[in-house]
C-alpha positions in Angstrom: 127.2 90.7 76.4 124.6 88.0 77.4 121.6 87.9 75.1 118.3 88.2 76.9 116.0 85.2 76.3 112.2 85.6 76.0 110.6 84.6 79.3 107.1 83.5 78.1 108.3 80.4 76.2 110.4 79.4 79.1 107.5 79.6 81.6 105.2 77.9 79.1 107.6 75.0 78.9 107.9 74.8 82.7 104.2 74.7 83.1 103.9 71.8 80.6 106.7 69.9 82.3 105.1 70.4 85.7 101.6 69.4 84.5 102.8 66.3 82.6 102.2 64.1 85.6 99.1 65.8 86.9 95.4 65.5 86.1 94.0 68.6 84.4 91.3 69.0 87.0 93.7 69.1 90.0 94.2 72.9 89.9 90.5 73.6 89.3 89.6 71.2 92.2 92.1 72.9 94.5 90.7 76.4 93.6 87.1 75.1 94.1 87.9 73.6 97.5 89.6 76.8 98.7 86.7 79.0 97.6 84.1 76.7 99.0 85.9 76.5 102.3 86.1 80.3 102.5 82.4 80.6 101.7 81.5 78.1 104.4 83.6 79.8 107.0 82.2 83.2 106.1 78.6 81.8 106.5 79.5 80.2 109.8 81.1 83.4 111.1 78.5 85.7 109.7 77.4 87.2 113.0 81.0 87.7 114.2 82.0 89.4 111.0 78.9 91.6 111.1 79.8 92.6 114.7 83.4 93.4 113.7 82.8 95.3 110.4 79.3 96.8 111.0 78.1 96.9 114.6 74.6 98.1 115.4 76.0 101.0 117.4 79.1 102.6 116.0 81.4 103.6 118.9 84.6 104.7 117.1 85.3 108.4 117.1 87.1 110.3 114.3 90.4 110.2 116.2 90.0 106.5 116.9 89.3 105.9 113.3 92.5 107.6 112.3 94.4 105.6 115.0 92.9 102.4 113.7 93.9 103.3 110.1 97.5 104.0 111.2 97.7 100.7 113.1 96.2 98.8 110.1 98.6 100.5 107.7 101.6 99.6 109.8 100.5 96.0 110.1 99.9 95.7 106.3 103.2 97.2 105.5 105.1 94.9 107.9 103.3 91.9 106.4 104.3 93.0 102.9 107.9 93.4 104.0 107.9 89.9 105.5 106.5 88.3 102.4 108.5 90.3 99.9 106.6 91.7 98.2 108.7 91.0 95.1 109.3 87.3 95.0 109.1 84.2 92.8 108.5 80.5 93.5 111.4 78.5 95.0 112.0 76.5 91.7 112.2 79.8 89.8 114.9 81.0 92.1 117.1 78.1 91.0 116.3 78.0 87.3 115.1 81.5 86.3 116.6 84.0 88.8 120.1 83.5 87.4 119.0 82.9 83.8 119.4 85.5 81.1 115.7 86.6 81.2 114.1 89.9 81.8 114.0 90.6 85.6 111.0 93.0 85.2 108.9 90.3 83.5 110.1 87.7 86.0 109.3 89.7 89.1 106.3 91.7 87.7 103.6 89.1 88.4 104.5 89.0 92.1 104.3 92.8 92.4 100.9 92.8 90.7 99.6 90.0 92.9 100.9 91.7 96.0 99.3 95.0 94.9 96.0 93.3 94.3 96.0 91.6 97.7 97.1 94.8 99.5 94.2 96.7 97.7 91.7 94.1 99.0 93.2 94.3 102.5 93.2 98.1 102.5 89.6 98.1 101.3 88.6 95.6 104.0 90.3 97.7 106.7 88.6 100.8 105.5 85.2 99.1 105.4 85.7 97.8 109.0 86.8 101.3 110.3 83.9 103.0 108.6 81.5 100.4 109.9 82.6 101.3 113.4 82.4 105.0 112.8 79.8 107.4 111.4 81.2 108.7 108.1 79.9 110.0 104.8 81.2 109.2 101.4 81.9 105.6 102.4 82.4 104.3 98.8 85.1 106.9 98.1 86.8 106.2 101.4 86.9 102.5 100.5 88.6 103.5 97.3 91.1 105.6 99.2 91.8 102.5 101.5 92.4 100.3 98.5 94.7 102.8 96.8 96.6 103.3 100.0 97.2 99.5 100.1 98.7 99.7 96.6 100.9 102.6 97.7 102.1 100.5 100.7 103.0 97.7 98.3 105.1 100.0 96.1 106.8 101.4 99.2 107.6 97.9 100.4 108.9 97.0 97.0 111.2 100.0 97.0 112.4 99.2 100.5 113.2 95.7 99.5 115.9 97.0 97.1 117.3 99.6 99.5 118.5 98.5 103.0 118.5 102.1 104.4 115.0 102.8 103.3 113.9 99.4 104.6 115.2 100.2 108.1 113.5 103.6 108.1 110.2 102.4 106.8 110.1 99.4 109.2 110.7 101.7 112.1 108.0 104.1 111.0 105.6 101.2 110.6 106.3 100.0 114.1 105.8 103.5 115.5 102.5 103.8 113.6 101.3 100.5 115.1 102.3 101.4 118.6 100.9 104.9 118.4 97.6 103.8 116.9 97.1 101.1 119.5 98.1 103.5 122.3 95.6 106.1 121.1 92.8 103.4 121.0 93.7 102.2 124.5 93.7 105.7 125.9 90.4 106.6 124.3 88.9 103.3 125.6 90.0 104.1 129.2 88.4 107.6 129.1 90.8 109.9 127.4 89.1 112.6 125.5 90.7 112.9 122.0 91.1 116.3 120.3 88.1 117.7 118.5 87.7 116.0 115.1 87.2 118.4 112.2 84.9 115.9 110.5 85.0 113.5 107.6 85.9 115.1 104.2 82.9 115.7 102.0 82.4 114.2 98.5 83.6 117.5 97.0 87.0 116.9 98.7 87.1 113.1 98.3 86.5 113.1 94.5 89.6 115.1 93.6 91.6 113.4 96.3 90.7 110.0 95.0 91.6 111.1 91.4 94.9 112.5 92.5 95.7 109.3 94.5 94.8 107.2 91.5 97.2 109.2 89.3 99.9 108.9 92.0 99.4 105.1 92.3 99.5 104.7 88.5 102.7 106.6 88.2 104.2 104.9 91.2 103.3 101.5 89.8 105.0 102.2 86.5 108.1 103.4 88.3 108.0 100.4 90.6 107.9 98.0 87.7 110.8 99.8 86.2 112.7 99.6 89.5 112.2 95.8 89.8 115.6 95.1 88.1 117.3 96.7 91.1 115.9 94.2 93.6 118.9 92.1 94.9 118.8 88.4 94.2 119.4 87.6 97.9 116.3 89.5 98.9 114.2 87.7 96.2 115.5 84.3 97.4 114.7 85.2 101.0 111.2 86.1 100.1 110.9 82.9 98.0 111.9 80.9 101.1 109.4 82.7 103.2 106.4 82.3 100.9 107.4 78.7 100.1 107.6 77.8 103.8 104.2 79.5 104.4 102.7 77.5 101.6 104.2 74.3 103.0 102.8 75.1 106.4 99.3 75.6 105.0 99.4 72.7 102.5 100.9 70.3 105.0 99.1 71.7 108.0 102.3 72.0 109.8 102.7 75.4 111.7 106.1 74.4 113.1 107.7 75.0 109.7 106.9 78.7 109.9 107.8 79.1 113.5 111.1 77.4 113.1 111.9 79.5 110.0 111.2 82.7 112.0 113.4 81.6 114.8 116.3 80.7 112.6 116.0 84.0 110.6 116.0 86.1 113.7 119.1 84.5 115.2 120.9 84.4 111.8 120.7 88.2 111.6 122.0 88.8 115.1 125.7 89.3 116.1 126.1 87.7 119.5 128.9 87.8 122.0 129.9 85.0 124.3 128.2 85.3 127.7 128.4 83.2 130.9 125.3 81.8 132.3 124.3 82.8 135.8 126.0 80.5 138.3 123.3 80.6 140.9 120.6 79.3 138.4 120.3 75.9 136.9 122.0 75.7 133.5 118.8 75.5 131.4 117.1 78.2 133.4 120.1 80.4 132.9 120.0 79.7 129.2 116.4 80.7 128.9 117.1 83.8 130.9 119.9 84.7 128.5 117.6 84.0 125.5 115.0 86.3 126.9 117.6 89.1 127.5 118.8 88.8 123.9 115.3 89.5 122.6 114.7 93.0 124.0 112.3 94.1 121.2 110.0 91.1 121.8 110.0 91.8 125.6 109.1 95.4 124.9 106.2 94.4 122.6 105.0 91.8 125.2 105.1 94.6 127.9 103.1 96.8 125.6 100.4 94.2 124.9 99.4 94.1 128.6 97.2 97.1 127.8 95.5 95.6 124.7 92.8 93.8 126.8 91.6 97.3 127.6 90.3 97.5 124.0 87.8 94.7 124.9 86.1 96.5 127.8 82.9 96.8 125.8 83.1 93.3 124.4 81.4 90.3 125.9 83.1 89.1 129.1 84.1 85.7 127.5 86.1 87.5 124.8 88.0 89.4 127.5 88.7 86.0 129.2 90.0 84.5 126.0 92.3 87.5 125.5 93.7 87.2 129.0 94.5 83.5 128.6 95.9 83.9 125.1 98.1 86.8 126.2 99.5 84.8 129.1 100.3 81.9 126.9 101.9 84.1 124.2 104.1 85.8 126.8 105.2 82.5 128.2 106.1 81.2 124.8 109.0 83.7 124.5 111.6 81.1 125.5 109.8 77.8 124.7 111.7 77.4 121.5 114.4 75.7 123.6 111.9 73.1 124.8 111.0 72.3 121.1 114.7 71.9 120.4 115.2 69.6 123.4 112.2 67.5 122.4 113.5 67.1 118.9 117.2 66.6 119.7 118.1 65.8 123.3 121.9 65.8 122.7 122.5 68.7 125.0 120.4 67.0 127.8 122.5 63.8 127.5 125.7 65.9 127.6 124.6 67.6 130.8 123.3 64.4 132.4 119.8 65.6 133.0 116.6 63.6 132.9 113.3 64.7 131.5 111.9 65.8 134.9 114.9 67.9 135.7 114.7 69.5 132.2 111.0 70.4 132.5 111.5 71.9 135.9 114.4 74.0 134.8 112.7 75.1 131.5 109.5 76.0 133.3 110.8 78.9 135.5 111.4 81.6 132.9 108.1 81.1 131.0 106.3 81.0 134.3 107.8 84.3 135.4 106.9 86.0 132.1 103.4 84.7 132.3 103.0 85.8 135.9 104.2 89.3 135.1 102.0 89.7 132.0 98.9 88.4 133.7 99.4 90.4 136.8 99.9 93.7 134.9 97.0 93.0 132.6 94.6 92.2 135.4 95.8 95.3 137.3 95.2 97.6 134.4 91.7 96.1 133.8 90.9 96.5 137.5 92.0 100.2 137.5 89.9 100.8 134.4 86.8 99.3 136.1 86.4 96.5 133.6 86.3 93.7 136.1 83.9 92.8 138.9 84.6 94.1 142.4 87.6 92.7 144.3 91.3 92.4 143.9 92.0 90.5 140.7 95.7 91.2 140.2 96.9 88.5 142.6 95.4 85.9 140.3 98.2 86.6 137.9 100.4 84.4 140.2 98.1 81.5 139.3 97.4 82.2 135.7 101.1 82.6 134.9 102.2 79.0 135.7 99.1 77.7 133.9 100.0 79.6 130.7 103.6 78.5 131.0 102.5 74.8 131.3 100.3 75.2 128.2 103.1 76.8 126.3 105.6 74.1 127.3 103.1 71.3 126.4 102.5 72.9 123.0 106.3 73.1 122.4 106.7 69.4 123.3 104.0 68.3 120.8 106.4 67.9 117.8 105.1 67.6 114.2 101.5 67.2 113.1 100.5 63.6 112.7 98.8 63.2 109.4 98.6 59.4 109.7 95.6 59.4 112.1 92.1 58.4 110.9 90.1 61.5 109.9 86.8 62.4 111.6 83.6 62.2 109.5 81.3 65.1 110.0 78.2 66.4 108.1 80.4 69.0 106.5 82.9 66.4 105.3 86.0 64.6 106.8 88.2 66.6 109.2 91.9 65.5 109.6 92.5 64.4 113.2 96.2 65.3 113.4 95.9 69.1 112.9 93.0 69.3 115.3 95.0 67.5 118.0 98.0 69.8 117.3 95.9 72.9 117.5 94.4 72.0 120.9 97.8 70.8 122.3 98.3 72.8 125.5 94.8 74.3 125.5 93.6 71.5 127.7 95.8 72.7 130.5 93.9 76.0 130.4 91.1 74.2 132.1 93.1 74.7 135.3 92.0 78.4 135.1 88.3 77.4 135.2 87.6 78.9 138.6 88.8 82.3 137.5 87.1 82.0 134.1 83.7 81.2 135.7 83.9 84.1 138.1 84.8 86.6 135.3 82.1 85.3 133.0 79.4 85.4 135.6 80.5 88.7 137.1 81.2 87.4 140.6 83.6 89.4 142.8 87.1 88.2 143.6 87.3 87.0 147.2 90.2 85.7 149.2 88.8 82.2 149.1 88.5 82.3 145.3 92.1 83.4 145.0 93.3 80.7 147.3 91.3 78.1 145.4 92.7 79.2 142.0 96.3 79.2 143.3 95.8 75.7 144.8 94.3 74.3 141.6 97.1 75.9 139.6 99.9 74.5 141.8 98.4 71.0 142.0 97.6 70.9 138.3 100.9 72.2 137.1 102.8 69.9 139.5 100.8 66.9 138.3 101.5 67.7 134.6 105.3 68.1 135.2 105.4 64.9 137.2 103.2 62.6 135.2 104.6 63.6 131.8 108.3 63.2 132.8 110.4 60.3 134.2 113.7 60.4 136.1 114.7 57.3 134.0 114.5 58.9 130.6 115.8 61.9 128.7 113.3 62.4 125.9 110.7 65.2 126.3 108.3 64.1 123.7 104.8 63.6 125.3 103.7 60.0 126.0 
């Protein structure tokens, strides 16, 4: 039988070996920079955070608060499932995961860190929900939210070691998100929720909080005891996820994370050979087949057409941003192929296609998805009376291609350029490469300026304004596809 080695001396030796080439103040400087950046952003967004967490006029009913809590719990659980929650660093997966050390002591710190983060997230969600609703006993309800976050962490840890439980809990979390958002949308559009019995009083919350604390403590002890059952494959998968996320943040390269998500999705699918539609161009048929093989994503995109209804009472410019963002997100369903073509044009050379032909063929499916999403979203907003007078839904025919062009341009951008000269500001230097990467594609949204101005100013939609917007969209998108491509070259990277 293999003798178990003490873990603490091994970790102490690894820390000394890792820190031998570093300055002692590097870690403190990194922590100080992160905390200072968070504080500066919090001060800059003080008004927005106040409006979100504690508006002057709370407008959330009791049923809406419960729906919000269900949606937040589902989102938090799915986030924990994607990150682990039981994980280790990538070097530890190579040197310590297979070493004769205690698995509980090795994986315990990640469980404690995840529980602490989930407790903060649960408390923040409870604070935001209570700030938008009138409730008594707020301090105790905040404690209930934090303890619920810890319980979700323990449930996610148990699901990580049990595939059947993972499938069940993931389904329940998705249903909770969909049901909560549906209830919020229905209430926003005029649905009268059932009578709410009222918030529990302090005499009920005190024993409830105590019982929940005992349950969390017992569950945490059982969860630590159960850590040894976590399969190594799941721990390694979580380590790759958290490591890629850290690389994306540290290197300011979001493409690392998006590429990992794409590869993970297709690696878990069992696909059968299928012929492309003969009446469509080959790349358009490939995009159509790609969209058909992602039915869950198409269903979520269809469901998100109702989410702008939640912003009826928000400022009009917030609603405009939501419409444009939703159109671009819907169009990005199949733009991963554009990123692949831009990085490795071997398929294009094999098919004998030039860059202009490729862009035209890759543009049709994202444009159709954008048109459908924008048309349905505008129609729902018009039926709810959230838009100025006039027929707004035909503008989806113009907004869809604009969103598709923005999505295609963002997919062609490539990696973030960190070799550009930073910009000096009174708050310090700002790296130029990530800024340019973040705004890649957003410049094409200026083509929707006629519609944006009418919505913000509250002007009605007229036939002339619709024709003007369609003309601007057609001319602008055609100009982008023509000027950024060349019949004499294959590469899709932007000039």
